[in-house]
LOKOL-94382 format. One record per residue (C-alpha): residue number from 1; residue in three letters; x, y, z. Coordinates in steps of 0.02 Angstrom, whole numbers. Layout:
N
+-----+--------+--------+--------+--------+
: num : residu :     px :     py :     pz :
+-----+--------+--------+--------+--------+
: NUM :    ALA :      X :      Y :      Z :
...
+-----+--------+--------+--------+--------+
This chain:
341
+-----+--------+--------+--------+--------+
: num : residu :     px :     py :     pz :
+-----+--------+--------+--------+--------+
:   1 :    MET :   8044 :   3586 :   4082 :
:   2 :    ASN :   7939 :   3477 :   3967 :
:   3 :    PRO :   7968 :   3289 :   3969 :
:   4 :    PRO :   8048 :   3213 :   3812 :
:   5 :    LYS :   7928 :   3163 :   3673 :
:   6 :    GLU :   7873 :   2980 :   3674 :
:   7 :    ILE :   7939 :   2891 :   3519 :
:   8 :    THR :   7805 :   2796 :   3422 :
:   9 :    ILE :   7806 :   2672 :   3279 :
:  10 :    TYR :   7750 :   2816 :   3168 :
:  11 :    ASP :   7912 :   2909 :   3206 :
:  12 :    ILE :   8015 :   2755 :   3162 :
:  13 :    ALA :   7914 :   2727 :   3003 :
:  14 :    LYS :   7943 :   2908 :   2948 :
:  15 :    VAL :   8132 :   2895 :   2974 :
:  16 :    LEU :   8145 :   2729 :   2881 :
:  17 :    ASN :   8017 :   2775 :   2748 :
:  18 :    VAL :   7913 :   2619 :   2779 :
:  19 :    SER :   7734 :   2594 :   2839 :
:  20 :    PRO :   7690 :   2593 :   3025 :
:  21 :    ALA :   7620 :   2417 :   2998 :
:  22 :    THR :   7792 :   2358 :   2938 :
:  23 :    VAL :   7875 :   2434 :   3092 :
:  24 :    SER :   7747 :   2350 :   3205 :
:  25 :    ARG :   7776 :   2180 :   3124 :
:  26 :    GLY :   7964 :   2203 :   3129 :
:  27 :    LEU :   7962 :   2241 :   3316 :
:  28 :    LYS :   7856 :   2084 :   3344 :
:  29 :    ASP :   7978 :   1976 :   3244 :
:  30 :    HIS :   7846 :   1935 :   3114 :
:  31 :    PRO :   7906 :   1801 :   2990 :
:  32 :    ALA :   7841 :   1900 :   2839 :
:  33 :    ILE :   7967 :   2040 :   2869 :
:  34 :    ARG :   8137 :   2021 :   2785 :
:  35 :    LYS :   8287 :   2001 :   2901 :
:  36 :    ASP :   8376 :   2157 :   2837 :
:  37 :    THR :   8217 :   2261 :   2858 :
:  38 :    LYS :   8190 :   2191 :   3032 :
:  39 :    LYS :   8369 :   2236 :   3080 :
:  40 :    ARG :   8346 :   2415 :   3016 :
:  41 :    ILE :   8186 :   2432 :   3118 :
:  42 :    LEU :   8264 :   2364 :   3278 :
:  43 :    ASP :   8421 :   2470 :   3258 :
:  44 :    ALA :   8317 :   2628 :   3229 :
:  45 :    ALA :   8202 :   2589 :   3376 :
:  46 :    ARG :   8352 :   2566 :   3491 :
:  47 :    LYS :   8439 :   2723 :   3429 :
:  48 :    MET :   8282 :   2830 :   3443 :
:  49 :    GLY :   8241 :   2765 :   3619 :
:  50 :    TYR :   8078 :   2678 :   3574 :
:  51 :    GLN :   7990 :   2590 :   3719 :
:  52 :    GLN :   7857 :   2462 :   3681 :
:  53 :    ASN :   7694 :   2494 :   3774 :
:  54 :    THR :   7675 :   2321 :   3849 :
:  55 :    PHE :   7544 :   2384 :   3971 :
:  56 :    ALA :   7423 :   2431 :   3832 :
:  57 :    SER :   7463 :   2271 :   3739 :
:  58 :    ASN :   7430 :   2167 :   3894 :
:  59 :    LEU :   7265 :   2255 :   3925 :
:  60 :    ARG :   7208 :   2207 :   3750 :
:  61 :    ARG :   7256 :   2026 :   3783 :
:  62 :    ARG :   7187 :   2030 :   3961 :
:  63 :    ARG :   7354 :   1964 :   4021 :
:  64 :    SER :   7492 :   2053 :   4117 :
:  65 :    ASN :   7618 :   1911 :   4098 :
:  66 :    THR :   7655 :   1943 :   4282 :
:  67 :    ILE :   7643 :   1823 :   4428 :
:  68 :    GLY :   7645 :   1879 :   4609 :
:  69 :    VAL :   7719 :   1796 :   4763 :
:  70 :    ILE :   7689 :   1846 :   4944 :
:  71 :    ILE :   7809 :   1778 :   5075 :
:  72 :    PRO :   7821 :   1809 :   5263 :
:  73 :    ARG :   8002 :   1872 :   5263 :
:  74 :    LEU :   8137 :   1902 :   5134 :
:  75 :    ASN :   8281 :   1876 :   5258 :
:  76 :    SER :   8267 :   1686 :   5253 :
:  77 :    TYR :   8383 :   1568 :   5160 :
:  78 :    PHE :   8240 :   1447 :   5134 :
:  79 :    MET :   8127 :   1581 :   5057 :
:  80 :    SER :   8268 :   1646 :   4947 :
:  81 :    THR :   8291 :   1471 :   4873 :
:  82 :    VAL :   8102 :   1456 :   4848 :
:  83 :    ILE :   8099 :   1622 :   4753 :
:  84 :    ALA :   8249 :   1568 :   4647 :
:  85 :    GLY :   8154 :   1411 :   4596 :
:  86 :    MET :   7998 :   1512 :   4555 :
:  87 :    GLU :   8091 :   1643 :   4455 :
:  88 :    LYS :   8178 :   1512 :   4349 :
:  89 :    VAL :   8013 :   1432 :   4298 :
:  90 :    VAL :   7910 :   1591 :   4269 :
:  91 :    ASN :   8048 :   1675 :   4168 :
:  92 :    ASP :   8072 :   1519 :   4061 :
:  93 :    ARG :   7884 :   1521 :   4027 :
:  94 :    GLY :   7880 :   1706 :   3978 :
:  95 :    TYR :   7816 :   1781 :   4142 :
:  96 :    ASN :   7887 :   1908 :   4265 :
:  97 :    LEU :   7884 :   1888 :   4454 :
:  98 :    ILE :   7828 :   2023 :   4578 :
:  99 :    ILE :   7882 :   1989 :   4758 :
: 100 :    SER :   7802 :   2058 :   4916 :
: 101 :    GLN :   7827 :   2018 :   5100 :
: 102 :    SER :   7696 :   2020 :   5236 :
: 103 :    GLN :   7825 :   2038 :   5376 :
: 104 :    GLU :   7725 :   1909 :   5475 :
: 105 :    SER :   7574 :   2026 :   5480 :
: 106 :    PHE :   7397 :   1977 :   5428 :
: 107 :    LYS :   7357 :   2161 :   5395 :
: 108 :    LYS :   7508 :   2183 :   5281 :
: 109 :    GLU :   7463 :   2021 :   5193 :
: 110 :    ILE :   7291 :   2093 :   5152 :
: 111 :    VAL :   7374 :   2251 :   5082 :
: 112 :    SER :   7492 :   2144 :   4978 :
: 113 :    VAL :   7348 :   2041 :   4907 :
: 114 :    ASN :   7253 :   2199 :   4858 :
: 115 :    THR :   7410 :   2273 :   4779 :
: 116 :    MET :   7438 :   2115 :   4678 :
: 117 :    TYR :   7256 :   2119 :   4622 :
: 118 :    ASP :   7269 :   2303 :   4571 :
: 119 :    SER :   7430 :   2261 :   4477 :
: 120 :    ARG :   7329 :   2136 :   4375 :
: 121 :    VAL :   7437 :   1985 :   4412 :
: 122 :    ASP :   7388 :   1832 :   4312 :
: 123 :    GLY :   7412 :   1719 :   4464 :
: 124 :    LEU :   7473 :   1725 :   4645 :
: 125 :    MET :   7580 :   1612 :   4756 :
: 126 :    VAL :   7572 :   1637 :   4946 :
: 127 :    SER :   7657 :   1577 :   5104 :
: 128 :    LEU :   7549 :   1639 :   5246 :
: 129 :    ALA :   7595 :   1758 :   5388 :
: 130 :    TYR :   7598 :   1695 :   5567 :
: 131 :    ASP :   7429 :   1768 :   5615 :
: 132 :    THR :   7327 :   1732 :   5457 :
: 133 :    GLU :   7175 :   1629 :   5505 :
: 134 :    ASP :   7058 :   1638 :   5355 :
: 135 :    THR :   7059 :   1661 :   5166 :
: 136 :    ASP :   6927 :   1797 :   5151 :
: 137 :    HIS :   7052 :   1923 :   5081 :
: 138 :    PHE :   7093 :   1805 :   4937 :
: 139 :    GLU :   6912 :   1796 :   4876 :
: 140 :    VAL :   6935 :   1951 :   4767 :
: 141 :    LEU :   7061 :   1849 :   4664 :
: 142 :    LEU :   6961 :   1688 :   4662 :
: 143 :    LYS :   6802 :   1777 :   4603 :
: 144 :    LYS :   6901 :   1838 :   4452 :
: 145 :    LYS :   6966 :   1660 :   4426 :
: 146 :    ILE :   7145 :   1714 :   4460 :
: 147 :    PRO :   7238 :   1553 :   4508 :
: 148 :    LEU :   7303 :   1546 :   4687 :
: 149 :    ILE :   7439 :   1428 :   4751 :
: 150 :    PHE :   7486 :   1409 :   4935 :
: 151 :    PHE :   7658 :   1342 :   4980 :
: 152 :    ASP :   7752 :   1299 :   5141 :
: 153 :    ARG :   7631 :   1386 :   5261 :
: 154 :    VAL :   7463 :   1340 :   5190 :
: 155 :    ILE :   7278 :   1342 :   5231 :
: 156 :    ASP :   7145 :   1225 :   5164 :
: 157 :    HIS :   7042 :   1296 :   5022 :
: 158 :    PRO :   6945 :   1188 :   4898 :
: 159 :    GLY :   6989 :   1299 :   4749 :
: 160 :    CYS :   7176 :   1309 :   4780 :
: 161 :    THR :   7327 :   1194 :   4771 :
: 162 :    SER :   7448 :   1181 :   4918 :
: 163 :    ILE :   7633 :   1134 :   4900 :
: 164 :    VAL :   7706 :   1060 :   5059 :
: 165 :    ILE :   7820 :    929 :   5133 :
: 166 :    ASP :   7756 :    801 :   5259 :
: 167 :    ASN :   7800 :    906 :   5411 :
: 168 :    ARG :   7723 :    780 :   5530 :
: 169 :    GLN :   7835 :    642 :   5463 :
: 170 :    ALA :   7986 :    760 :   5464 :
: 171 :    GLY :   7954 :    802 :   5647 :
: 172 :    PHE :   7939 :    617 :   5684 :
: 173 :    ASP :   8103 :    579 :   5592 :
: 174 :    ALA :   8200 :    714 :   5686 :
: 175 :    THR :   8135 :    660 :   5857 :
: 176 :    ASN :   8151 :    475 :   5820 :
: 177 :    HIS :   8333 :    502 :   5773 :
: 178 :    LEU :   8368 :    585 :   5941 :
: 179 :    LEU :   8282 :    440 :   6030 :
: 180 :    SER :   8388 :    316 :   5931 :
: 181 :    GLN :   8543 :    405 :   5998 :
: 182 :    GLY :   8487 :    370 :   6177 :
: 183 :    CYS :   8398 :    534 :   6216 :
: 184 :    LYS :   8255 :    515 :   6340 :
: 185 :    ARG :   8206 :    694 :   6381 :
: 186 :    ILE :   8186 :    790 :   6219 :
: 187 :    LEU :   8135 :    973 :   6208 :
: 188 :    GLN :   8054 :   1048 :   6054 :
: 189 :    ILE :   8079 :   1229 :   6003 :
: 190 :    ALA :   7930 :   1266 :   5892 :
: 191 :    GLY :   7868 :   1415 :   5792 :
: 192 :    ASN :   7694 :   1488 :   5802 :
: 193 :    LEU :   7581 :   1336 :   5821 :
: 194 :    SER :   7438 :   1418 :   5726 :
: 195 :    ARG :   7535 :   1382 :   5566 :
: 196 :    ASN :   7528 :   1209 :   5489 :
: 197 :    VAL :   7716 :   1186 :   5471 :
: 198 :    TYR :   7751 :   1206 :   5657 :
: 199 :    SER :   7596 :   1119 :   5725 :
: 200 :    ASP :   7629 :    969 :   5611 :
: 201 :    ARG :   7811 :    958 :   5665 :
: 202 :    LEU :   7753 :    958 :   5847 :
: 203 :    GLU :   7630 :    819 :   5808 :
: 204 :    GLY :   7772 :    717 :   5732 :
: 205 :    TYR :   7875 :    748 :   5889 :
: 206 :    LYS :   7731 :    682 :   5996 :
: 207 :    LEU :   7710 :    528 :   5885 :
: 208 :    ALA :   7893 :    483 :   5901 :
: 209 :    LEU :   7885 :    498 :   6091 :
: 210 :    ALA :   7730 :    388 :   6095 :
: 211 :    LYS :   7816 :    257 :   5987 :
: 212 :    HIS :   7953 :    245 :   6120 :
: 213 :    ASN :   7826 :    245 :   6264 :
: 214 :    ILE :   7881 :    417 :   6325 :
: 215 :    GLY :   7743 :    531 :   6387 :
: 216 :    PHE :   7721 :    704 :   6313 :
: 217 :    ASP :   7772 :    844 :   6432 :
: 218 :    PRO :   7708 :   1017 :   6381 :
: 219 :    GLU :   7847 :   1093 :   6487 :
: 220 :    LEU :   7968 :   1029 :   6356 :
: 221 :    VAL :   7893 :   1134 :   6216 :
: 222 :    ILE :   7948 :   1315 :   6187 :
: 223 :    SER :   7828 :   1390 :   6060 :
: 224 :    ASN :   7759 :   1553 :   5989 :
: 225 :    SER :   7935 :   1597 :   5938 :
: 226 :    LEU :   7992 :   1688 :   5781 :
: 227 :    LEU :   8131 :   1558 :   5770 :
: 228 :    SER :   8257 :   1698 :   5750 :
: 229 :    GLU :   8436 :   1697 :   5813 :
: 230 :    GLN :   8376 :   1785 :   5971 :
: 231 :    SER :   8241 :   1653 :   5993 :
: 232 :    GLY :   8377 :   1520 :   5996 :
: 233 :    VAL :   8478 :   1616 :   6125 :
: 234 :    ASP :   8324 :   1644 :   6235 :
: 235 :    ALA :   8278 :   1459 :   6224 :
: 236 :    ALA :   8456 :   1409 :   6273 :
: 237 :    LEU :   8453 :   1523 :   6426 :
: 238 :    GLN :   8287 :   1445 :   6475 :
: 239 :    ILE :   8362 :   1270 :   6456 :
: 240 :    ILE :   8518 :   1315 :   6555 :
: 241 :    ASN :   8408 :   1370 :   6701 :
: 242 :    MET :   8301 :   1212 :   6702 :
: 243 :    GLN :   8310 :   1101 :   6854 :
: 244 :    TYR :   8302 :    947 :   6742 :
: 245 :    ARG :   8384 :    988 :   6578 :
: 246 :    PRO :   8339 :    897 :   6416 :
: 247 :    ASP :   8465 :    780 :   6338 :
: 248 :    GLY :   8403 :    815 :   6162 :
: 249 :    ILE :   8330 :    965 :   6070 :
: 250 :    PHE :   8230 :    969 :   5908 :
: 251 :    VAL :   8221 :   1146 :   5837 :
: 252 :    SER :   8101 :   1194 :   5697 :
: 253 :    ASN :   8233 :   1291 :   5600 :
: 254 :    ASP :   8422 :   1298 :   5585 :
: 255 :    THR :   8444 :   1482 :   5629 :
: 256 :    ALA :   8372 :   1457 :   5804 :
: 257 :    ALA :   8458 :   1287 :   5822 :
: 258 :    VAL :   8632 :   1358 :   5787 :
: 259 :    ALA :   8606 :   1506 :   5904 :
: 260 :    CYS :   8544 :   1387 :   6039 :
: 261 :    MET :   8696 :   1274 :   6017 :
: 262 :    ARG :   8818 :   1420 :   6030 :
: 263 :    GLN :   8737 :   1481 :   6190 :
: 264 :    LEU :   8738 :   1307 :   6267 :
: 265 :    LYS :   8923 :   1287 :   6225 :
: 266 :    LEU :   8961 :   1456 :   6307 :
: 267 :    ALA :   8881 :   1387 :   6465 :
: 268 :    GLY :   8998 :   1236 :   6461 :
: 269 :    ILE :   8868 :   1114 :   6395 :
: 270 :    ASN :   8939 :    987 :   6273 :
: 271 :    VAL :   8847 :    954 :   6109 :
: 272 :    PRO :   8803 :    812 :   6077 :
: 273 :    GLN :   8866 :    720 :   6232 :
: 274 :    ASP :   8764 :    822 :   6358 :
: 275 :    ILE :   8628 :    883 :   6239 :
: 276 :    ALA :   8605 :    821 :   6060 :
: 277 :    VAL :   8529 :    945 :   5936 :
: 278 :    VAL :   8430 :    928 :   5773 :
: 279 :    GLY :   8377 :   1076 :   5666 :
: 280 :    PHE :   8266 :   1099 :   5513 :
: 281 :    ASN :   8290 :   1171 :   5335 :
: 282 :    ASN :   8471 :   1123 :   5295 :
: 283 :    ASP :   8528 :   1305 :   5285 :
: 284 :    PRO :   8713 :   1335 :   5244 :
: 285 :    ILE :   8740 :   1388 :   5426 :
: 286 :    SER :   8708 :   1207 :   5478 :
: 287 :    LYS :   8877 :   1158 :   5401 :
: 288 :    VAL :   8973 :   1304 :   5478 :
: 289 :    ILE :   8934 :   1277 :   5662 :
: 290 :    ASP :   9047 :   1157 :   5758 :
: 291 :    PRO :   8990 :   1022 :   5775 :
: 292 :    ASN :   8896 :   1021 :   5609 :
: 293 :    LEU :   8708 :   1022 :   5634 :
: 294 :    THR :   8597 :    872 :   5600 :
: 295 :    THR :   8446 :    939 :   5506 :
: 296 :    ILE :   8297 :    903 :   5394 :
: 297 :    ASN :   8328 :    947 :   5212 :
: 298 :    TYR :   8183 :   1056 :   5155 :
: 299 :    PRO :   8188 :   1066 :   4963 :
: 300 :    GLY :   8156 :   1253 :   4943 :
: 301 :    HIS :   8214 :   1270 :   4762 :
: 302 :    GLU :   8107 :   1120 :   4711 :
: 303 :    MET :   7958 :   1190 :   4807 :
: 304 :    GLY :   7974 :   1354 :   4711 :
: 305 :    GLU :   7988 :   1265 :   4544 :
: 306 :    VAL :   7837 :   1154 :   4579 :
: 307 :    ALA :   7730 :   1299 :   4641 :
: 308 :    ALA :   7772 :   1406 :   4489 :
: 309 :    ALA :   7751 :   1264 :   4364 :
: 310 :    THR :   7582 :   1217 :   4440 :
: 311 :    LEU :   7523 :   1397 :   4427 :
: 312 :    VAL :   7585 :   1425 :   4249 :
: 313 :    ASN :   7508 :   1261 :   4191 :
: 314 :    LYS :   7343 :   1319 :   4267 :
: 315 :    LEU :   7357 :   1483 :   4171 :
: 316 :    ASP :   7395 :   1393 :   4008 :
: 317 :    GLN :   7259 :   1260 :   4036 :
: 318 :    PRO :   7125 :   1345 :   4143 :
: 319 :    ASN :   7001 :   1201 :   4126 :
: 320 :    SER :   7123 :   1067 :   4186 :
: 321 :    PRO :   7078 :    983 :   4353 :
: 322 :    SER :   7164 :   1054 :   4507 :
: 323 :    VAL :   7267 :    949 :   4627 :
: 324 :    ASN :   7224 :    993 :   4807 :
: 325 :    THR :   7393 :    954 :   4886 :
: 326 :    ILE :   7566 :    913 :   4817 :
: 327 :    VAL :   7685 :    837 :   4945 :
: 328 :    LEU :   7874 :    848 :   4914 :
: 329 :    ARG :   8003 :    732 :   4991 :
: 330 :    HIS :   8111 :    783 :   5139 :
: 331 :    GLU :   8269 :    701 :   5205 :
: 332 :    LEU :   8352 :    683 :   5376 :
: 333 :    ILE :   8536 :    731 :   5361 :
: 334 :    VAL :   8633 :    660 :   5508 :
: 335 :    ARG :   8787 :    758 :   5564 :
: 336 :    GLU :   8892 :    772 :   5722 :
: 337 :    SER :   8774 :    880 :   5829 :
: 338 :    SER :   8663 :    730 :   5867 :
: 339 :    THR :   8780 :    581 :   5845 :
: 340 :    ARG :   8831 :    500 :   6008 :
: 341 :    LYS :   8973 :    374 :   5999 :
+-----+--------+--------+--------+--------+
């Protein structure tokens, strides 16, 4: 069976008894075309099933009007808010967004970058996978002068802008709060320390301990974790079996923090009286768990908006100077999980 014939502007012109040039202008909302003629053209195009060949048009303009974003995982509240912020900005500015996930794999990240390049994206935004250690696979984009923005999990590159929060200060604020509540032996549940977000939060944790003249004990750091729900459960079981348990826990995301709290409570450990807990991200789950979780507010929607606006501005003004790093504000939100009366 043969596929249906592709409708062209010539077919519409023949039906309406006007020139193909008039149809073309009418479809492009040209001001020289009368409103009633424009309406006839649009109505006929819709009725006949005309599809504009945007691909060919974009090739002529050397623009795809498409922006790519590569994230580690889609099943993250934080990343979903980032994407929502990005989509709002790019759509308002006339672009479409293509989303890909690396699934925490350097190899899949390389495949995603090459796919984005082959799809002729005008620009790319990336939050790196756990095991990404260099930027060699991005050079194919940079050689073509395709703008590249890193956000959240970033890596230093002189030709790219990074959008972050001050994770070191955030880690300090979380740990310092626990210390202010009387905690003396604080454990940190960290993510993969090869990524800036987790290594910086650990550095902040160390700085807060040093400020209170408490020595750093590597035994009180559980790292290389995916910070999943199971990671929180596993960390709690490890804590329950410790000879000297911590009296405070700083967790690098809320998912693992909530799972850890639940497991501790099942073991008869009182939160916050026995062990105070602070999470990170301000996910909705932090307000569902009892007691409500103290956490660091990580402005995901704002991060997405800023990353997208920075990229689109670079596309619109390619010769404008690039900012190396943009730092967004975070906030410690104190709730019952860490508050000791």
